[in-house]
N, CA, C and O atoms as a Tripos MOL2 file, in Angstrom:
@<TRIPOS>MOLECULE
protein
  320   319    80     0     0
PROTEIN
NO_CHARGES

@<TRIPOS>ATOM
      1 N         108.7000   73.8570  124.1330 N.3       1 VAL1
      2 CA        109.7320   74.7760  124.5680 C.3       1 VAL1
      3 C         111.1070   74.1910  124.2880 C.2       1 VAL1
      4 O         112.0120   74.9040  123.8540 O.2       1 VAL1
      5 N         111.2650   72.9080  124.5320 N.am      2 ASP2
      6 CA        112.5590   72.2620  124.2730 C.3       2 ASP2
      7 C         112.9260   72.3230  122.7930 C.2       2 ASP2
      8 O         114.0850   72.5490  122.4450 O.2       2 ASP2
      9 N         111.9430   72.1230  121.9310 N.am      3 ALA3
     10 CA        112.2090   72.1590  120.4890 C.3       3 ALA3
     11 C         112.6510   73.5540  120.0590 C.2       3 ALA3
     12 O         113.5590   73.7010  119.2400 O.2       3 ALA3
     13 N         112.0080   74.5650  120.6120 N.am      4 TRP4
     14 CA        112.3790   75.9540  120.2870 C.3       4 TRP4
     15 C         113.8130   76.2480  120.7370 C.2       4 TRP4
     16 O         114.6150   76.8000  119.9830 O.2       4 TRP4
     17 N         114.1090   75.8760  121.9520 N.am      5 SER5
     18 CA        115.4480   76.1730  122.4580 C.3       5 SER5
     19 C         116.5100   75.3930  121.6910 C.2       5 SER5
     20 O         117.6060   75.9090  121.4680 O.2       5 SER5
     21 N         116.2130   74.1730  121.2860 N.am      6 SER6
     22 CA        117.1660   73.3860  120.4920 C.3       6 SER6
     23 C         117.3810   74.0270  119.1240 C.2       6 SER6
     24 O         118.5100   74.1060  118.6410 O.2       6 SER6
     25 N         116.3020   74.4800  118.5080 N.am      7 ALA7
     26 CA        116.4070   75.1170  117.1940 C.3       7 ALA7
     27 C         117.2040   76.4100  117.2760 C.2       7 ALA7
     28 O         118.0430   76.6780  116.4150 O.2       7 ALA7
     29 N         116.9500   77.2100  118.2990 N.am      8 LEU8
     30 CA        117.7000   78.4550  118.4690 C.3       8 LEU8
     31 C         119.1740   78.1800  118.7480 C.2       8 LEU8
     32 O         120.0450   78.8850  118.2370 O.2       8 LEU8
     33 N         119.4520   77.1830  119.5370 N.am      9 ALA9
     34 CA        120.8390   76.8190  119.8240 C.3       9 ALA9
     35 C         121.5450   76.3910  118.5420 C.2       9 ALA9
     36 O         122.7000   76.7550  118.3200 O.2       9 ALA9
     37 N         120.8570   75.6190  117.6930 N.am     10 GLN10
     38 CA        121.4560   75.1820  116.4280 C.3      10 GLN10
     39 C         121.7630   76.3930  115.5430 C.2      10 GLN10
     40 O         122.8220   76.4530  114.9170 O.2      10 GLN10
     41 N         120.8400   77.3550  115.4910 N.am     11 LEU11
     42 CA        121.0680   78.5560  114.6840 C.3      11 LEU11
     43 C         122.2580   79.3620  115.1960 C.2      11 LEU11
     44 O         123.0280   79.9100  114.4080 O.2      11 LEU11
     45 N         122.4020   79.4310  116.5040 N.am     12 LEU12
     46 CA        123.5060   80.1910  117.0910 C.3      12 LEU12
     47 C         124.8530   79.4910  116.9250 C.2      12 LEU12
     48 O         125.8870   80.1450  116.7930 O.2      12 LEU12
     49 N         124.8330   78.1670  116.9310 N.am     13 GLN13
     50 CA        126.0850   77.4060  116.9210 C.3      13 GLN13
     51 C         126.5310   76.9520  115.5350 C.2      13 GLN13
     52 O         127.7210   76.7200  115.3230 O.2      13 GLN13
     53 N         125.6100   76.8220  114.5930 N.am     14 ASP14
     54 CA        125.9340   76.2550  113.2810 C.3      14 ASP14
     55 C         125.8230   77.3420  112.2100 C.2      14 ASP14
     56 O         124.7420   77.5990  111.6800 O.2      14 ASP14
     57 N         126.9420   77.9670  111.9040 N.am     15 ASP15
     58 CA        126.9460   79.0780  110.9510 C.3      15 ASP15
     59 C         126.5160   78.6340  109.5500 C.2      15 ASP15
     60 O         125.7950   79.3680  108.8740 O.2      15 ASP15
     61 N         126.9370   77.4630  109.1070 N.am     16 ALA16
     62 CA        126.5710   76.9740  107.7660 C.3      16 ALA16
     63 C         125.0620   76.7760  107.6640 C.2      16 ALA16
     64 O         124.4480   77.1420  106.6620 O.2      16 ALA16
     65 N         124.4730   76.2000  108.6950 N.am     17 TYR17
     66 CA        123.0270   75.9820  108.7170 C.3      17 TYR17
     67 C         122.2950   77.3250  108.6900 C.2      17 TYR17
     68 O         121.3250   77.4900  107.9500 O.2      17 TYR17
     69 N         122.7590   78.2820  109.4940 N.am     18 ARG18
     70 CA        122.1540   79.6120  109.5530 C.3      18 ARG18
     71 C         122.2300   80.2920  108.1830 C.2      18 ARG18
     72 O         121.2490   80.8830  107.7320 O.2      18 ARG18
     73 N         123.3820   80.2120  107.5210 N.am     19 GLN19
     74 CA        123.5440   80.8240  106.2010 C.3      19 GLN19
     75 C         122.6450   80.1540  105.1560 C.2      19 GLN19
     76 O         122.1230   80.8220  104.2630 O.2      19 GLN19
     77 N         122.4680   78.8430  105.2700 N.am     20 THR20
     78 CA        121.5610   78.1240  104.3590 C.3      20 THR20
     79 C         120.1360   78.6220  104.5220 C.2      20 THR20
     80 O         119.4380   78.8650  103.5370 O.2      20 THR20
     81 N         119.7040   78.7750  105.7720 N.am     21 LEU21
     82 CA        118.3430   79.2640  106.0150 C.3      21 LEU21
     83 C         118.1710   80.7030  105.5440 C.2      21 LEU21
     84 O         117.1150   81.0610  105.0230 O.2      21 LEU21
     85 N         119.1830   81.5160  105.7200 N.am     22 ILE22
     86 CA        119.1290   82.9020  105.2390 C.3      22 ILE22
     87 C         118.9700   82.9250  103.7160 C.2      22 ILE22
     88 O         118.1450   83.6690  103.1870 O.2      22 ILE22
     89 N         119.7550   82.1140  103.0210 N.am     23 ALA23
     90 CA        119.6800   82.0490  101.5540 C.3      23 ALA23
     91 C         118.3060   81.5710  101.1010 C.2      23 ALA23
     92 O         117.7350   82.1210  100.1590 O.2      23 ALA23
     93 N         117.7810   80.5590  101.7610 N.am     24 ARG24
     94 CA        116.4400   80.0560  101.4120 C.3      24 ARG24
     95 C         115.3740   81.1210  101.6520 C.2      24 ARG24
     96 O         114.4410   81.2690  100.8640 O.2      24 ARG24
     97 N         115.5240   81.8500  102.7380 N.am     25 GLY25
     98 CA        114.5700   82.9180  103.0390 C.3      25 GLY25
     99 C         114.5900   84.0090  101.9900 C.2      25 GLY25
    100 O         113.5420   84.5250  101.6000 O.2      25 GLY25
    101 N         115.7790   84.3620  101.5320 N.am     26 ARG26
    102 CA        115.8980   85.3920  100.4830 C.3      26 ARG26
    103 C         115.3000   84.9040   99.1720 C.2      26 ARG26
    104 O         114.6420   85.6680   98.4650 O.2      26 ARG26
    105 N         115.5260   83.6340   98.8440 N.am     27 GLN27
    106 CA        114.9200   83.0680   97.6300 C.3      27 GLN27
    107 C         113.4020   83.1000   97.7280 C.2      27 GLN27
    108 O         112.7190   83.4540   96.7670 O.2      27 GLN27
    109 N         112.8840   82.7360   98.8760 N.am     28 GLN28
    110 CA        111.4350   82.7450   99.0850 C.3      28 GLN28
    111 C         110.8850   84.1690   98.9630 C.2      28 GLN28
    112 O         109.8360   84.3770   98.3540 O.2      28 GLN28
    113 N         111.5800   85.1330   99.5310 N.am     29 ALA29
    114 CA        111.1260   86.5230   99.5010 C.3      29 ALA29
    115 C         111.0910   87.0700   98.0810 C.2      29 ALA29
    116 O         110.2630   87.9280   97.7760 O.2      29 ALA29
    117 N         111.9740   86.5920   97.2060 N.am     30 GLN30
    118 CA        112.0040   87.0690   95.8240 C.3      30 GLN30
    119 C         110.7650   86.6520   95.0410 C.2      30 GLN30
    120 O         110.4800   87.2180   93.9860 O.2      30 GLN30
    121 N         110.0390   85.6840   95.5400 N.am     31 ARG31
    122 CA        108.8060   85.2500   94.8770 C.3      31 ARG31
    123 C         107.7030   86.2800   95.0100 C.2      31 ARG31
    124 O         106.7110   86.2200   94.2830 O.2      31 ARG31
    125 N         107.8560   87.2190   95.9200 N.am     32 PHE32
    126 CA        106.8060   88.1910   96.2100 C.3      32 PHE32
    127 C         107.2660   89.5930   95.8280 C.2      32 PHE32
    128 O         108.4080   89.9760   96.0830 O.2      32 PHE32
    129 N         106.3670   90.3480   95.2180 N.am     33 THR33
    130 CA        106.6440   91.7520   94.9190 C.3      33 THR33
    131 C         105.5300   92.5850   95.5200 C.2      33 THR33
    132 O         104.4350   92.0830   95.7750 O.2      33 THR33
    133 N         105.8130   93.8680   95.7470 N.am     34 TRP34
    134 CA        104.7680   94.7390   96.2880 C.3      34 TRP34
    135 C         103.5630   94.8400   95.3580 C.2      34 TRP34
    136 O         102.4320   94.7750   95.8380 O.2      34 TRP34
    137 N         103.7550   94.9980   94.0440 N.am     35 PRO35
    138 CA        102.5760   95.0550   93.1670 C.3      35 PRO35
    139 C         101.7370   93.7750   93.2180 C.2      35 PRO35
    140 O         100.5080   93.8450   93.2280 O.2      35 PRO35
    141 N         102.3900   92.6040   93.2500 N.am     36 GLN36
    142 CA        101.6430   91.3420   93.3300 C.3      36 GLN36
    143 C         100.8850   91.2480   94.6510 C.2      36 GLN36
    144 O          99.7200   90.8530   94.6790 O.2      36 GLN36
    145 N         101.5450   91.6070   95.7320 N.am     37 THR37
    146 CA        100.9190   91.5430   97.0460 C.3      37 THR37
    147 C          99.7390   92.5000   97.1290 C.2      37 THR37
    148 O          98.6830   92.1410   97.6500 O.2      37 THR37
    149 N          99.9120   93.7190   96.6160 N.am     38 ALA38
    150 CA         98.8290   94.7010   96.6290 C.3      38 ALA38
    151 C          97.6560   94.2220   95.7820 C.2      38 ALA38
    152 O          96.5020   94.3530   96.1910 O.2      38 ALA38
    153 N          97.9430   93.6670   94.6040 N.am     39 ALA39
    154 CA         96.8750   93.1760   93.7280 C.3      39 ALA39
    155 C          96.1220   92.0170   94.3740 C.2      39 ALA39
    156 O          94.8960   91.9530   94.2950 O.2      39 ALA39
    157 N          96.8420   91.1100   95.0070 N.am     40 ALA40
    158 CA         96.1930   89.9700   95.6700 C.3      40 ALA40
    159 C          95.3350   90.4460   96.8370 C.2      40 ALA40
    160 O          94.2220   89.9580   97.0300 O.2      40 ALA40
    161 N          95.8480   91.3950   97.6160 N.am     41 THR41
    162 CA         95.0840   91.9350   98.7460 C.3      41 THR41
    163 C          93.8330   92.6450   98.2600 C.2      41 THR41
    164 O          92.7560   92.4520   98.8240 O.2      41 THR41
    165 N          93.9590   93.4600   97.2240 N.am     42 LEU42
    166 CA         92.8150   94.1730   96.6650 C.3      42 LEU42
    167 C          91.7690   93.2020   96.1320 C.2      42 LEU42
    168 O          90.5680   93.4260   96.2840 O.2      42 LEU42
    169 N          92.2290   92.1290   95.5110 N.am     43 SER43
    170 CA         91.3150   91.1110   94.9980 C.3      43 SER43
    171 C          90.5040   90.4760   96.1300 C.2      43 SER43
    172 O          89.3020   90.2480   95.9890 O.2      43 SER43
    173 N          91.1600   90.1980   97.2360 N.am     44 ILE44
    174 CA         90.4750   89.6160   98.3940 C.3      44 ILE44
    175 C          89.4540   90.6000   98.9530 C.2      44 ILE44
    176 O          88.3300   90.2150   99.2760 O.2      44 ILE44
    177 N          89.8440   91.8810   99.0670 N.am     45 TYR45
    178 CA         88.9090   92.9010   99.5530 C.3      45 TYR45
    179 C          87.6870   93.0100   98.6450 C.2      45 TYR45
    180 O          86.5600   93.1190   99.1270 O.2      45 TYR45
    181 N          87.9130   92.9820   97.3250 N.am     46 HIS46
    182 CA         86.7880   93.0490   96.3920 C.3      46 HIS46
    183 C          85.8560   91.8530   96.5560 C.2      46 HIS46
    184 O          84.6340   92.0030   96.5210 O.2      46 HIS46
    185 N          86.4290   90.6760   96.7340 N.am     47 GLU47
    186 CA         85.6070   89.4750   96.9060 C.3      47 GLU47
    187 C          84.7790   89.5560   98.1900 C.2      47 GLU47
    188 O          83.5980   89.2070   98.1920 O.2      47 GLU47
    189 N          85.3900   90.0100   99.2650 N.am     48 ILE48
    190 CA         84.6660   90.1530  100.5320 C.3      48 ILE48
    191 C          83.5460   91.1700  100.3850 C.2      48 ILE48
    192 O          82.4300   90.9360  100.8490 O.2      48 ILE48
    193 N          83.8330   92.2910   99.7460 N.am     49 LEU49
    194 CA         82.8200   93.3310   99.5410 C.3      49 LEU49
    195 C          81.6870   92.8150   98.6720 C.2      49 LEU49
    196 O          80.5170   93.0770   98.9510 O.2      49 LEU49
    197 N          82.0350   92.0740   97.6060 N.am     50 ARG50
    198 CA         81.0030   91.5170   96.7220 C.3      50 ARG50
    199 C          80.0830   90.5690   97.4890 C.2      50 ARG50
    200 O          78.8610   90.6180   97.3400 O.2      50 ARG50
    201 N          80.6840   89.7040   98.3110 N.am     51 LYS51
    202 CA         79.8770   88.7710   99.0920 C.3      51 LYS51
    203 C          79.0180   89.4980  100.1120 C.2      51 LYS51
    204 O          77.8700   89.1180  100.3410 O.2      51 LYS51
    205 N          79.5650   90.5380  100.7240 N.am     52 SER52
    206 CA         78.8250   91.3060  101.7180 C.3      52 SER52
    207 C          77.6370   92.0140  101.0770 C.2      52 SER52
    208 O          76.5330   91.9960  101.6210 O.2      52 SER52
    209 N          77.8600   92.6370   99.9250 N.am     53 ILE53
    210 CA         76.7740   93.3270   99.2220 C.3      53 ILE53
    211 C          75.7240   92.3260   98.7870 C.2      53 ILE53
    212 O          74.5270   92.5890   98.9040 O.2      53 ILE53
    213 N          76.1600   91.1790   98.2860 N.am     54 HIS54
    214 CA         75.2240   90.1440   97.8500 C.3      54 HIS54
    215 C          74.3650   89.6710   99.0240 C.2      54 HIS54
    216 O          73.1510   89.5210   98.8870 O.2      54 HIS54
    217 N          74.9900   89.4390  100.1650 N.am     55 ALA55
    218 CA         74.2480   88.9730  101.3420 C.3      55 ALA55
    219 C          73.2680   90.0400  101.8150 C.2      55 ALA55
    220 O          72.1310   89.7200  102.1610 O.2      55 ALA55
    221 N          73.6890   91.2990  101.8360 N.am     56 GLU56
    222 CA         72.8050   92.3730  102.2910 C.3      56 GLU56
    223 C          71.6500   92.5660  101.3120 C.2      56 GLU56
    224 O          70.5320   92.8670  101.7290 O.2      56 GLU56
    225 N          71.9070   92.3990  100.0200 N.am     57 THR57
    226 CA         70.8420   92.5050   99.0190 C.3      57 THR57
    227 C          69.8130   91.4050   99.2170 C.2      57 THR57
    228 O          68.6110   91.6580   99.1480 O.2      57 THR57
    229 N          70.2830   90.1720   99.4660 N.am     58 ARG58
    230 CA         69.3470   89.0640   99.7300 C.3      58 ARG58
    231 C          68.5210   89.3420  100.9690 C.2      58 ARG58
    232 O          67.3120   89.1120  100.9850 O.2      58 ARG58
    233 N          69.1860   89.8440  102.0200 N.am     59 ARG59
    234 CA         68.4740   90.1650  103.2580 C.3      59 ARG59
    235 C          67.4360   91.2490  103.0080 C.2      59 ARG59
    236 O          66.3110   91.1570  103.5000 O.2      59 ARG59
    237 N          67.8000   92.2670  102.2530 N.am     60 ALA60
    238 CA         66.9000   93.3820  101.9930 C.3      60 ALA60
    239 C          65.6890   92.9400  101.1850 C.2      60 ALA60
    240 O          64.5890   93.4550  101.3900 O.2      60 ALA60
    241 N          65.8720   92.0020  100.2780 N.am     61 ARG61
    242 CA         64.7570   91.5340   99.4530 C.3      61 ARG61
    243 C          63.6680   90.8710  100.3010 C.2      61 ARG61
    244 O          62.4940   90.8860   99.9310 O.2      61 ARG61
    245 N          64.0560   90.2960  101.4270 N.am     62 ARG62
    246 CA         63.0570   89.6700  102.3070 C.3      62 ARG62
    247 C          62.1650   90.7090  102.9630 C.2      62 ARG62
    248 O          61.0560   90.4090  103.4060 O.2      62 ARG62
    249 N          62.6680   91.9400  103.0190 N.am     63 TYR63
    250 CA         61.9530   92.9810  103.7340 C.3      63 TYR63
    251 C          61.3890   94.0530  102.8020 C.2      63 TYR63
    252 O          61.1180   95.1730  103.2350 O.2      63 TYR63
    253 N          61.2140   93.7140  101.5310 N.am     64 VAL64
    254 CA         60.6750   94.6810  100.5790 C.3      64 VAL64
    255 C          59.3040   95.1410  101.0690 C.2      64 VAL64
    256 O          58.4650   94.3330  101.4670 O.2      64 VAL64
    257 N          59.0990   96.4500  101.0320 N.am     65 GLY65
    258 CA         57.8390   97.0200  101.4930 C.3      65 GLY65
    259 C          57.8980   97.4530  102.9430 C.2      65 GLY65
    260 O          56.9830   98.1210  103.4230 O.2      65 GLY65
    261 N          58.9410   97.0910  103.6420 N.am     66 GLN66
    262 CA         59.0760   97.4880  105.0320 C.3      66 GLN66
    263 C          59.9980   98.7030  105.1130 C.2      66 GLN66
    264 O          60.7730   98.9660  104.1930 O.2      66 GLN66
    265 N          59.9110   99.4200  106.1890 N.am     67 THR67
    266 CA         60.7500  100.5930  106.3930 C.3      67 THR67
    267 C          62.1530  100.1510  106.7810 C.2      67 THR67
    268 O          62.3260   99.2680  107.6210 O.2      67 THR67
    269 N          63.1430  100.7650  106.1700 N.am     68 VAL68
    270 CA         64.5370  100.4520  106.4670 C.3      68 VAL68
    271 C          65.1750  101.6970  107.0500 C.2      68 VAL68
    272 O          65.0750  102.7830  106.4800 O.2      68 VAL68
    273 N          65.8340  101.5340  108.1950 N.am     69 SER69
    274 CA         66.5320  102.6640  108.7950 C.3      69 SER69
    275 C          67.9640  102.2590  109.1130 C.2      69 SER69
    276 O          68.2500  101.0940  109.3900 O.2      69 SER69
    277 N          68.8510  103.2340  109.0700 N.am     70 LEU70
    278 CA         70.2540  102.9990  109.3620 C.3      70 LEU70
    279 C          70.5510  103.5200  110.7450 C.2      70 LEU70
    280 O          70.2880  104.6840  111.0510 O.2      70 LEU70
    281 N          71.1040  102.6540  111.5890 N.am     71 SER71
    282 CA         71.4940  103.0670  112.9270 C.3      71 SER71
    283 C          72.8750  103.6890  112.8460 C.2      71 SER71
    284 O          73.8420  103.0100  112.4990 O.2      71 SER71
    285 N          72.9790  104.9720  113.1620 N.am     72 ALA72
    286 CA         74.2610  105.6700  113.1000 C.3      72 ALA72
    287 C          75.2190  105.1560  114.1620 C.2      72 ALA72
    288 O          76.4330  105.1580  113.9540 O.2      72 ALA72
    289 N          74.6900  104.7160  115.2970 N.am     73 GLN73
    290 CA         75.5440  104.2510  116.3810 C.3      73 GLN73
    291 C          76.2000  102.9090  116.0770 C.2      73 GLN73
    292 O          77.3830  102.7100  116.3520 O.2      73 GLN73
    293 N          75.4320  102.0030  115.5160 N.am     74 THR74
    294 CA         75.9630  100.6590  115.2540 C.3      74 THR74
    295 C          76.2940  100.4470  113.7950 C.2      74 THR74
    296 O          76.8590   99.4170  113.4300 O.2      74 THR74
    297 N          75.9450  101.4240  112.9420 N.am     75 ASN75
    298 CA         76.2050  101.3440  111.5090 C.3      75 ASN75
    299 C          75.5860  100.0820  110.8980 C.2      75 ASN75
    300 O          76.2060   99.3870  110.0930 O.2      75 ASN75
    301 N          74.3430   99.8140  111.3080 N.am     76 THR76
    302 CA         73.6270   98.6410  110.7840 C.3      76 THR76
    303 C          72.2850   99.0610  110.2380 C.2      76 THR76
    304 O          71.7440  100.1090  110.5930 O.2      76 THR76
    305 N          71.7540   98.2160  109.3630 N.am     77 LEU77
    306 CA         70.4270   98.4570  108.8320 C.3      77 LEU77
    307 C          69.3890   97.7680  109.7120 C.2      77 LEU77
    308 O          69.6150   96.6630  110.2060 O.2      77 LEU77
    309 N          68.2660   98.4210  109.9000 N.am     78 ARG78
    310 CA         67.1700   97.8100  110.6540 C.3      78 ARG78
    311 C          65.9240   97.8490  109.8070 C.2      78 ARG78
    312 O          65.6250   98.8650  109.1800 O.2      78 ARG78
    313 N          65.1970   96.7570  109.7810 N.am     79 TYR79
    314 CA         63.9750   96.6470  108.9950 C.3      79 TYR79
    315 C          62.7950   96.6350  109.9430 C.2      79 TYR79
    316 O          62.7920   95.9000  110.9300 O.2      79 TYR79
    317 N          61.7910   97.4470  109.6470 N.am     80 LYS80
    318 CA         60.6020   97.5200  110.4920 C.3      80 LYS80
    319 C          59.3740   97.2060  109.6800 C.2      80 LYS80
    320 O          58.2640   97.2140  110.2110 O.2      80 LYS80
@<TRIPOS>BOND
     1     1     2 1
     2     2     3 1
     3     3     4 2
     4     3     5 am
     5     5     6 1
     6     6     7 1
     7     7     8 2
     8     7     9 am
     9     9    10 1
    10    10    11 1
    11    11    12 2
    12    11    13 am
    13    13    14 1
    14    14    15 1
    15    15    16 2
    16    15    17 am
    17    17    18 1
    18    18    19 1
    19    19    20 2
    20    19    21 am
    21    21    22 1
    22    22    23 1
    23    23    24 2
    24    23    25 am
    25    25    26 1
    26    26    27 1
    27    27    28 2
    28    27    29 am
    29    29    30 1
    30    30    31 1
    31    31    32 2
    32    31    33 am
    33    33    34 1
    34    34    35 1
    35    35    36 2
    36    35    37 am
    37    37    38 1
    38    38    39 1
    39    39    40 2
    40    39    41 am
    41    41    42 1
    42    42    43 1
    43    43    44 2
    44    43    45 am
    45    45    46 1
    46    46    47 1
    47    47    48 2
    48    47    49 am
    49    49    50 1
    50    50    51 1
    51    51    52 2
    52    51    53 am
    53    53    54 1
    54    54    55 1
    55    55    56 2
    56    55    57 am
    57    57    58 1
    58    58    59 1
    59    59    60 2
    60    59    61 am
    61    61    62 1
    62    62    63 1
    63    63    64 2
    64    63    65 am
    65    65    66 1
    66    66    67 1
    67    67    68 2
    68    67    69 am
    69    69    70 1
    70    70    71 1
    71    71    72 2
    72    71    73 am
    73    73    74 1
    74    74    75 1
    75    75    76 2
    76    75    77 am
    77    77    78 1
    78    78    79 1
    79    79    80 2
    80    79    81 am
    81    81    82 1
    82    82    83 1
    83    83    84 2
    84    83    85 am
    85    85    86 1
    86    86    87 1
    87    87    88 2
    88    87    89 am
    89    89    90 1
    90    90    91 1
    91    91    92 2
    92    91    93 am
    93    93    94 1
    94    94    95 1
    95    95    96 2
    96    95    97 am
    97    97    98 1
    98    98    99 1
    99    99   100 2
   100    99   101 am
   101   101   102 1
   102   102   103 1
   103   103   104 2
   104   103   105 am
   105   105   106 1
   106   106   107 1
   107   107   108 2
   108   107   109 am
   109   109   110 1
   110   110   111 1
   111   111   112 2
   112   111   113 am
   113   113   114 1
   114   114   115 1
   115   115   116 2
   116   115   117 am
   117   117   118 1
   118   118   119 1
   119   119   120 2
   120   119   121 am
   121   121   122 1
   122   122   123 1
   123   123   124 2
   124   123   125 am
   125   125   126 1
   126   126   127 1
   127   127   128 2
   128   127   129 am
   129   129   130 1
   130   130   131 1
   131   131   132 2
   132   131   133 am
   133   133   134 1
   134   134   135 1
   135   135   136 2
   136   135   137 am
   137   137   138 1
   138   138   139 1
   139   139   140 2
   140   139   141 am
   141   141   142 1
   142   142   143 1
   143   143   144 2
   144   143   145 am
   145   145   146 1
   146   146   147 1
   147   147   148 2
   148   147   149 am
   149   149   150 1
   150   150   151 1
   151   151   152 2
   152   151   153 am
   153   153   154 1
   154   154   155 1
   155   155   156 2
   156   155   157 am
   157   157   158 1
   158   158   159 1
   159   159   160 2
   160   159   161 am
   161   161   162 1
   162   162   163 1
   163   163   164 2
   164   163   165 am
   165   165   166 1
   166   166   167 1
   167   167   168 2
   168   167   169 am
   169   169   170 1
   170   170   171 1
   171   171   172 2
   172   171   173 am
   173   173   174 1
   174   174   175 1
   175   175   176 2
   176   175   177 am
   177   177   178 1
   178   178   179 1
   179   179   180 2
   180   179   181 am
   181   181   182 1
   182   182   183 1
   183   183   184 2
   184   183   185 am
   185   185   186 1
   186   186   187 1
   187   187   188 2
   188   187   189 am
   189   189   190 1
   190   190   191 1
   191   191   192 2
   192   191   193 am
   193   193   194 1
   194   194   195 1
   195   195   196 2
   196   195   197 am
   197   197   198 1
   198   198   199 1
   199   199   200 2
   200   199   201 am
   201   201   202 1
   202   202   203 1
   203   203   204 2
   204   203   205 am
   205   205   206 1
   206   206   207 1
   207   207   208 2
   208   207   209 am
   209   209   210 1
   210   210   211 1
   211   211   212 2
   212   211   213 am
   213   213   214 1
   214   214   215 1
   215   215   216 2
   216   215   217 am
   217   217   218 1
   218   218   219 1
   219   219   220 2
   220   219   221 am
   221   221   222 1
   222   222   223 1
   223   223   224 2
   224   223   225 am
   225   225   226 1
   226   226   227 1
   227   227   228 2
   228   227   229 am
   229   229   230 1
   230   230   231 1
   231   231   232 2
   232   231   233 am
   233   233   234 1
   234   234   235 1
   235   235   236 2
   236   235   237 am
   237   237   238 1
   238   238   239 1
   239   239   240 2
   240   239   241 am
   241   241   242 1
   242   242   243 1
   243   243   244 2
   244   243   245 am
   245   245   246 1
   246   246   247 1
   247   247   248 2
   248   247   249 am
   249   249   250 1
   250   250   251 1
   251   251   252 2
   252   251   253 am
   253   253   254 1
   254   254   255 1
   255   255   256 2
   256   255   257 am
   257   257   258 1
   258   258   259 1
   259   259   260 2
   260   259   261 am
   261   261   262 1
   262   262   263 1
   263   263   264 2
   264   263   265 am
   265   265   266 1
   266   266   267 1
   267   267   268 2
   268   267   269 am
   269   269   270 1
   270   270   271 1
   271   271   272 2
   272   271   273 am
   273   273   274 1
   274   274   275 1
   275   275   276 2
   276   275   277 am
   277   277   278 1
   278   278   279 1
   279   279   280 2
   280   279   281 am
   281   281   282 1
   282   282   283 1
   283   283   284 2
   284   283   285 am
   285   285   286 1
   286   286   287 1
   287   287   288 2
   288   287   289 am
   289   289   290 1
   290   290   291 1
   291   291   292 2
   292   291   293 am
   293   293   294 1
   294   294   295 1
   295   295   296 2
   296   295   297 am
   297   297   298 1
   298   298   299 1
   299   299   300 2
   300   299   301 am
   301   301   302 1
   302   302   303 1
   303   303   304 2
   304   303   305 am
   305   305   306 1
   306   306   307 1
   307   307   308 2
   308   307   309 am
   309   309   310 1
   310   310   311 1
   311   311   312 2
   312   311   313 am
   313   313   314 1
   314   314   315 1
   315   315   316 2
   316   315   317 am
   317   317   318 1
   318   318   319 1
   319   319   320 2
@<TRIPOS>SUBSTRUCTURE
     1 VAL1         2 RESIDUE 1 A VAL
     2 ASP2         6 RESIDUE 1 A ASP
     3 ALA3        10 RESIDUE 1 A ALA
     4 TRP4        14 RESIDUE 1 A TRP
     5 SER5        18 RESIDUE 1 A SER
     6 SER6        22 RESIDUE 1 A SER
     7 ALA7        26 RESIDUE 1 A ALA
     8 LEU8        30 RESIDUE 1 A LEU
     9 ALA9        34 RESIDUE 1 A ALA
    10 GLN10       38 RESIDUE 1 A GLN
    11 LEU11       42 RESIDUE 1 A LEU
    12 LEU12       46 RESIDUE 1 A LEU
    13 GLN13       50 RESIDUE 1 A GLN
    14 ASP14       54 RESIDUE 1 A ASP
    15 ASP15       58 RESIDUE 1 A ASP
    16 ALA16       62 RESIDUE 1 A ALA
    17 TYR17       66 RESIDUE 1 A TYR
    18 ARG18       70 RESIDUE 1 A ARG
    19 GLN19       74 RESIDUE 1 A GLN
    20 THR20       78 RESIDUE 1 A THR
    21 LEU21       82 RESIDUE 1 A LEU
    22 ILE22       86 RESIDUE 1 A ILE
    23 ALA23       90 RESIDUE 1 A ALA
    24 ARG24       94 RESIDUE 1 A ARG
    25 GLY25       98 RESIDUE 1 A GLY
    26 ARG26      102 RESIDUE 1 A ARG
    27 GLN27      106 RESIDUE 1 A GLN
    28 GLN28      110 RESIDUE 1 A GLN
    29 ALA29      114 RESIDUE 1 A ALA
    30 GLN30      118 RESIDUE 1 A GLN
    31 ARG31      122 RESIDUE 1 A ARG
    32 PHE32      126 RESIDUE 1 A PHE
    33 THR33      130 RESIDUE 1 A THR
    34 TRP34      134 RESIDUE 1 A TRP
    35 PRO35      138 RESIDUE 1 A PRO
    36 GLN36      142 RESIDUE 1 A GLN
    37 THR37      146 RESIDUE 1 A THR
    38 ALA38      150 RESIDUE 1 A ALA
    39 ALA39      154 RESIDUE 1 A ALA
    40 ALA40      158 RESIDUE 1 A ALA
    41 THR41      162 RESIDUE 1 A THR
    42 LEU42      166 RESIDUE 1 A LEU
    43 SER43      170 RESIDUE 1 A SER
    44 ILE44      174 RESIDUE 1 A ILE
    45 TYR45      178 RESIDUE 1 A TYR
    46 HIS46      182 RESIDUE 1 A HIS
    47 GLU47      186 RESIDUE 1 A GLU
    48 ILE48      190 RESIDUE 1 A ILE
    49 LEU49      194 RESIDUE 1 A LEU
    50 ARG50      198 RESIDUE 1 A ARG
    51 LYS51      202 RESIDUE 1 A LYS
    52 SER52      206 RESIDUE 1 A SER
    53 ILE53      210 RESIDUE 1 A ILE
    54 HIS54      214 RESIDUE 1 A HIS
    55 ALA55      218 RESIDUE 1 A ALA
    56 GLU56      222 RESIDUE 1 A GLU
    57 THR57      226 RESIDUE 1 A THR
    58 ARG58      230 RESIDUE 1 A ARG
    59 ARG59      234 RESIDUE 1 A ARG
    60 ALA60      238 RESIDUE 1 A ALA
    61 ARG61      242 RESIDUE 1 A ARG
    62 ARG62      246 RESIDUE 1 A ARG
    63 TYR63      250 RESIDUE 1 A TYR
    64 VAL64      254 RESIDUE 1 A VAL
    65 GLY65      258 RESIDUE 1 A GLY
    66 GLN66      262 RESIDUE 1 A GLN
    67 THR67      266 RESIDUE 1 A THR
    68 VAL68      270 RESIDUE 1 A VAL
    69 SER69      274 RESIDUE 1 A SER
    70 LEU70      278 RESIDUE 1 A LEU
    71 SER71      282 RESIDUE 1 A SER
    72 ALA72      286 RESIDUE 1 A ALA
    73 GLN73      290 RESIDUE 1 A GLN
    74 THR74      294 RESIDUE 1 A THR
    75 ASN75      298 RESIDUE 1 A ASN
    76 THR76      302 RESIDUE 1 A THR
    77 LEU77      306 RESIDUE 1 A LEU
    78 ARG78      310 RESIDUE 1 A ARG
    79 TYR79      314 RESIDUE 1 A TYR
    80 LYS80      318 RESIDUE 1 A LYS
């Protein structure tokens, strides 16, 4: 808590320091664009989906020949 209050006090009292941090923040923000962010997010979603499908396929292969039902309430597969 003391560190936070000291940092906030410095920002309020030291205009040059505050302006330096603002400039650095703007430089950092310029590294990111909406198309890049969207593409990176979509890539992560695709990877998660690929891993999920792969895991479910492996699970399903263990139960080949058994009845598979989908629970509408829990949105899960059940093997009998």
